[in-house]
C-alpha positions in Angstrom: -21.1 13.7 -21.7 -21.3 10.7 -24.1 -19.3 11.2 -27.3 -20.5 9.5 -30.4 -17.0 9.2 -32.0 -14.4 10.0 -29.4 -10.7 10.2 -30.2 -8.8 7.1 -29.1 -5.1 7.4 -29.5 -3.3 4.0 -29.3 -0.2 5.7 -28.1 -2.0 7.2 -25.1 -0.6 5.6 -21.9 -4.1 4.8 -20.7 -4.9 3.0 -23.9 -1.7 1.0 -23.7 -2.6 0.1 -20.1 -6.0 -0.9 -21.4 -4.5 -3.3 -23.9 -2.2 -4.8 -21.4 -5.1 -5.3 -19.0 -7.1 -7.0 -21.8 -4.3 -9.4 -22.5 -3.5 -10.2 -18.9 -6.9 -11.4 -17.7 -7.1 -14.4 -15.4 -9.7 -15.9 -13.0 -9.9 -18.1 -10.0 -10.1 -21.0 -12.4 -6.5 -20.4 -13.3 -5.4 -20.7 -9.6 -3.9 -24.0 -8.4 -6.1 -24.5 -5.4 -4.3 -27.7 -4.5 -1.0 -25.8 -3.9 0.2 -26.1 -0.3 -0.7 -23.3 2.1 2.7 -23.2 3.7 1.3 -22.0 7.0 0.9 -23.4 10.5 -2.7 -23.5 11.8 -2.2 -20.2 13.9 -0.6 -18.6 10.8 -3.5 -19.6 8.6 -5.9 -17.8 11.1 -3.6 -14.8 11.2 -3.5 -14.5 7.4 -7.3 -14.4 7.2 -7.3 -11.6 9.7 -4.3 -9.6 8.3 -5.7 -10.0 4.8 -9.1 -8.6 5.7 -8.2 -4.9 5.1 -6.8 -5.7 1.7 -9.8 -8.0 0.9 -12.2 -5.2 1.8 -10.1 -2.8 -0.2 -10.6 -4.9 -3.4 -14.4 -4.6 -3.0 -14.3 -0.9 -2.1 -12.1 -0.2 -5.1 -14.5 -2.0 -7.4 -17.4 0.1 -6.1 -15.4 3.3 -6.2 -14.4 2.8 -9.8 -18.1 2.4 -10.8 -18.7 5.8 -9.3 -15.7 7.4 -11.0 -16.6 6.2 -14.5 -19.5 8.6 -15.0 -17.2 11.5 -13.8 -14.6 10.5 -16.5 -17.3 10.4 -19.1 -18.6 13.9 -18.1 -15.0 15.2 -18.4 -14.7 13.6 -21.9 -11.7 11.5 -20.9 -12.4 8.4 -23.1 -9.0 6.7 -22.7 -9.3 6.9 -18.9 -12.8 5.5 -19.1 -11.6 2.5 -21.1 -8.8 1.7 -18.7 -11.0 2.1 -15.7 -13.4 -0.5 -17.1 -10.5 -3.0 -16.9 -9.8 -1.8 -13.4 -13.3 -2.8 -12.4 -12.8 -6.3 -13.8 -9.4 -6.6 -12.0 -10.9 -5.7 -8.6 -13.9 -8.1 -9.2 -11.5 -10.9 -10.0 -9.3 -10.2 -7.0 -12.4 -10.1 -4.7 -13.8 -13.3 -6.0 -10.5 -15.2 -5.9 -9.8 -14.0 -2.3 -13.3 -15.1 -1.3 -12.4 -18.6 -2.5 -9.1 -18.4 -0.6 -11.1 -17.7 2.6 -13.1 -20.9 1.9 -9.8 -22.9 1.4 -8.5 -21.5 4.7 -11.8 -22.3 6.3 -11.8 -19.1 8.4 -13.7 -15.9 8.1 -12.3 -12.4 7.8 -11.9 -10.3 10.9 -15.1 -8.4 11.7 -15.7 -4.7 11.3 -16.7 -4.6 15.0 -13.3 -5.8 16.0 -11.4 -3.5 13.7 -13.7 -0.5 13.1 -10.9 1.5 11.5 -11.3 -0.6 8.3 -14.8 0.9 7.7 -13.5 4.4 8.5 -10.7 3.9 6.0 -12.9 2.8 3.2 -15.6 5.3 3.9 -12.9 8.0 3.5 -12.0 6.6 0.1 -15.5 7.0 -1.1 -15.6 10.8 -0.4 -14.9 13.5 -2.9 -14.5 13.4 -6.6 -12.4 11.3 -9.0 -9.2 13.2 -7.9 -9.7 12.3 -4.3 -10.6 8.8 -5.2 -7.6 8.2 -7.3 -5.3 9.7 -4.7 -6.8 7.3 -2.2 -6.5 4.4 -4.7 -2.8 5.2 -5.3 -2.1 5.1 -1.5 -4.2 1.9 -1.2 -2.4 0.3 -4.2 1.0 1.0 -2.7 -0.3 -0.7 0.5 -1.6 -3.7 -1.4 1.4 -4.0 -3.6 3.7 -4.1 -0.6 1.5 -6.6 1.1 1.2 -9.0 -1.9 4.9 -8.6 -2.7 5.9 -9.9 0.7 4.1 -13.2 0.2 5.0 -13.6 -3.5 8.6 -13.1 -2.6 8.8 -15.3 0.5 6.3 -18.1 -0.4 6.3 -18.3 -4.3 5.2 -21.9 -4.3 2.5 -21.6 -1.6 -1.1 -20.9 -2.6 -1.3 -17.3 -1.4 2.2 -16.6 -2.8 1.1 -17.7 -6.3 -2.1 -15.7 -6.0 -0.2 -12.6 -4.9 2.1 -12.9 -7.9 -0.9 -12.7 -10.2 -2.5 -9.9 -8.4 0.8 -7.9 -8.4 0.7 -7.7 -12.2 -2.7 -6.0 -12.0 -1.7 -3.7 -9.1 1.2 -2.4 -11.1 -1.1 -1.2 -13.8 -3.5 0.4 -11.3 -0.6 2.2 -9.7 0.7 3.5 -13.1 -2.8 4.7 -14.0 -3.5 6.6 -10.8 0.0 8.1 -10.7 -0.1 9.3 -14.3 -3.7 10.7 -14.0 -2.9 12.6 -10.9 0.4 14.0 -12.3 -1.5 15.3 -15.3 -4.3 16.8 -13.1 -2.1 18.3 -10.4 -1.0 21.6 -12.2 -4.6 22.7 -12.5 -5.5 22.1 -8.8 -5.6 25.2 -6.5 -3.5 25.2 -3.3 -6.5 24.5 -1.0 -7.3 21.4 -3.2 -3.8 20.1 -2.8 -3.9 20.7 0.9 -7.1 18.6 1.0 -5.2 15.7 -0.6 -2.3 16.1 1.9 -4.8 16.0 4.7 -6.4 12.9 3.2 -3.0 11.3 3.1 -2.3 11.9 6.8 -5.8 10.7 7.7 -5.4 7.4 5.8 -2.0 6.8 7.2 -3.3 7.4 10.8 -6.0 4.9 10.1 -3.6 2.4 8.7 -1.5 2.6 11.8 -4.5 2.0 14.0 -5.4 -1.1 11.9 -1.8 -2.2 12.3 -2.1 -1.9 16.1 -5.4 -3.9 16.2 -3.8 -6.7 14.2 -0.5 -6.7 16.0 -0.8 -10.2 17.4 -1.6 -11.6 14.0 1.3 -9.9 12.3 3.5 -11.3 15.0 2.2 -14.8 14.4 3.1 -14.4 10.7 6.5 -13.0 11.6 5.7 -9.7 10.0 6.8 -6.3 11.3 3.9 -3.9 11.0 5.9 -0.8 12.0 8.5 -1.5 9.3 5.7 -2.0 6.8 4.1 1.4 7.7 7.5 3.1 7.6 8.3 1.7 4.1 4.8 2.6 2.9 5.3 6.2 4.1 8.6 6.4 2.2 6.9 5.1 -1.0 4.0 7.5 -0.7 6.4 10.4 -0.2 8.2 9.5 -3.4 5.0 9.4 -5.4 3.8 12.7 -3.7 6.9 14.4 -4.9 6.7 12.9 -8.4 3.1 13.9 -9.1 3.7 17.4 -7.9 1.5 17.3 -4.8 3.9 19.5 -2.9 5.2 22.9 -4.2 8.9 23.5 -4.2 8.4 26.3 -1.7 6.1 24.3 0.6 7.1 23.8 4.2 9.4 20.8 4.6 11.2 21.3 1.3 8.5 20.1 -1.0 8.4 16.5 0.0 5.7 16.3 2.6 5.3 19.5 4.5 7.6 18.0 7.1 4.9 15.6 8.0 6.1 12.2 6.7 9.2 13.4 4.9 11.4 13.1 8.0 10.3 9.6 8.5 10.8 8.7 4.8 14.3 10.2 5.0 15.0 8.3 8.2 13.9 5.1 6.6 16.3 5.7 3.7 19.1 6.6 6.1 18.9 3.5 8.2 17.3 0.4 6.8 15.7 -2.2 9.1 16.9 -5.7 8.9 14.4 -8.5 8.8 15.6 -11.8 10.3 13.2 -14.3 11.7 13.8 -18.0 11.9 10.9 -19.9 10.4 8.5 -16.9 9.9 7.6 -14.5 7.2 9.1 -11.1 6.8 8.3 -8.0 4.7 11.1 -8.2 2.1 12.1 -4.9 0.6 11.8 -4.3 -3.2 15.5 -3.3 -3.2 18.5 -4.8 -1.4 18.8 -4.3 2.3 22.1 -2.5 3.0 23.6 -3.6 6.3 26.1 -1.3 8.1 29.1 -2.8 10.0 27.2 -2.7 13.3 24.3 -4.6 11.8 26.6 -7.2 10.2 28.3 -7.7 13.5 24.9 -8.3 15.2 23.9 -10.7 12.5 27.2 -12.7 12.9 26.6 -13.0 16.6 23.0 -14.0 16.1 21.6 -11.1 17.9 19.0 -10.3 15.3 17.8 -13.8 14.7 14.5 -13.4 16.6 13.4 -9.8 16.0 13.6 -6.9 13.6 15.7 -3.9 14.7 15.2 -0.3 13.8 18.1 2.1 14.2 17.1 5.7 14.5 19.2 8.6 13.6 17.8 10.9 16.3 20.0 13.9 15.5 19.0 13.8 11.8 15.3 13.4 12.7 15.4 16.3 15.1 16.6 18.6 12.4 13.7 18.0 10.1 10.9 16.3 12.0 7.4 17.6 11.8 4.2 16.3 13.2 3.5 12.9 11.7 1.6 9.8 12.4 4.4 8.4 14.6 5.0 11.6 16.5 4.1 10.0 19.8 6.5 7.2 19.1 9.3 9.6 18.3 8.7 11.4 21.6 8.7 8.3 23.6 11.4 7.7 26.2 12.6 4.5 24.5 13.4 6.3 21.3 14.8 9.4 23.1 17.1 7.0 24.9 18.3 5.7 21.5 17.0 2.2 22.2 16.0 -0.3 19.5 12.4 -1.3 19.3 
């Protein structure tokens, strides 16, 4: 329903985000395209391939926002409409700037035929109403933020590192909007609706893991640890799930994930991976990496100089493990034997 004179409260969070977005606009003309790439030839190819799911995500988010706008109008949510208009512009700018990046790298994105899970993932984001879409957007924004943060942190002077720093500012607003909207909407959702969102979360994470497997050689070429990336992403999603009230206090698994991803999130919190590669990129954490005495000793001896180690607390995992996207990994003989991978 179109309102002739809707109420617009300047103190509303969405209006404040709207004004921040208006004042933070940039375009590809503001990018220093002469900045060094900071990549070896094989790494440049790998970046174009690993970046593809994020690149496709920017375009999908732009299309999804255009479909969500009429729903917000029908619900009379004017402040959310205003902010989502800036969201559309953000995604359009990201998509256009990344298109120029591909031209600078002189390589094409990986094809859908080679990684069909990308199409499956973004088709899933287009299903349902605005609640489903925003939950998918929140998950995707967490993925994108972690991806961009890695390059902005490790290669701040390189071309993609500079672009990532700009995009991160926009992504933080997107994340704040989706999180707040969902937190406000969650109390009115029936149990079966919440279960549908939990199922969507599991489906998207399974698809992300499949994409990660398809691009394994490229992440290796960049010195990235895809498994650690997914593990950290799960931990972040669990934190947001709890904060927005997706899980009831009496839900199976203690209210932080029905036992599905909560065990993995707690395991990630319990034992942090160390990321040490000579000459390559890593996924830096957004907080400090705490090394226990055993890890410090390995570092001193140079044992961790060529790979990333994950230390698993198997006894703790066994107490609260459910069926999650890495269940097969947890049951593998290597993990059961307590080996590092």
